[in-house]
N, C-alpha and C positions, 0 to 999 in steps of 0.2 A: 543464633542461629548457626543452623548447620552447611554447609558445604553445598550440599544437592538446593537448601531455601534460596541461598546466596545465587546463587545458577540459575535458576527458577525464577530471582524476581530482577537477575540480569535480562533475562531472554525475555521478558514482558515486557521491560522497560525498551529495549532494543525494536520489540514489535512494533509499540505505539509509536517512537520515535519514525521507527519508517511509514508508519503509515499515514503521520501527521505529513512526511515528503510527500507522500501521494499527495493528499488532499491541497497541500499547498502546492505544488506544481499542478494539477489539474486546476486551482483558482486562478493561478499566472496567465496559464492557456485560455482562458472562460473569459477571462477581462482585459485581454490582449485583442481578441476576438473579437469584445462586445466594442472595445473604442475601436476599431479596425472599422467596424460595421457603421458605430455612429457616426462618424468622421467621413464615412463613403471613402474611405483609402481600400484599393486591391491591387496591392501593393503584394506581385509573387511574394518577391523573397521576403516578406511578414505573413503573407500565407502559410509558407513552409514552414516558418517558427512558429508561430501558433502551431499547424499540423504534428511539427516534430516532437514540442511539449507533451500535446498527449501522449502520444505514441513512448513518449519516455515515463512517462505515468504512466500507464497500462504496462508497460513492462516490466517497472519495477515494483506496481500491486500484484500481476504475475507474480513475480519474486515473491515478494512477501507472502503471497498464501501458498505456493508452492513450497516452502520451507517453513510454515507454521506448522508445528507440531497438530494434531488432533487431540482435543480434552480428553484424558485416561475416562476408560467408560469403569462408572462406581463400582464395586464388586452386589451381586446378587442382581444383575442387568440382564441375565435370563444366557451368559455366554456359557457355553463351553467350559465344565471345569478343567482346568489345569493339576496335574501330573504330580 
């Protein structure tokens, strides 16, 4: 494998891990929210914690999305010819 292929594989693995982290954080926030609702608990500190978890997950998801390169265009895609 070339160094470029190694780098591509590492980037793909990192993106996958980051997306898994987003899913995990969102799941924890939802489970906490569900547990609080089922128990009839309305503790402002716990509600704030749930909100913060969701916000952190959203921020991580946005960062992953913003820093994920677009897939390269295939040749013959109708784009302008290169010089």
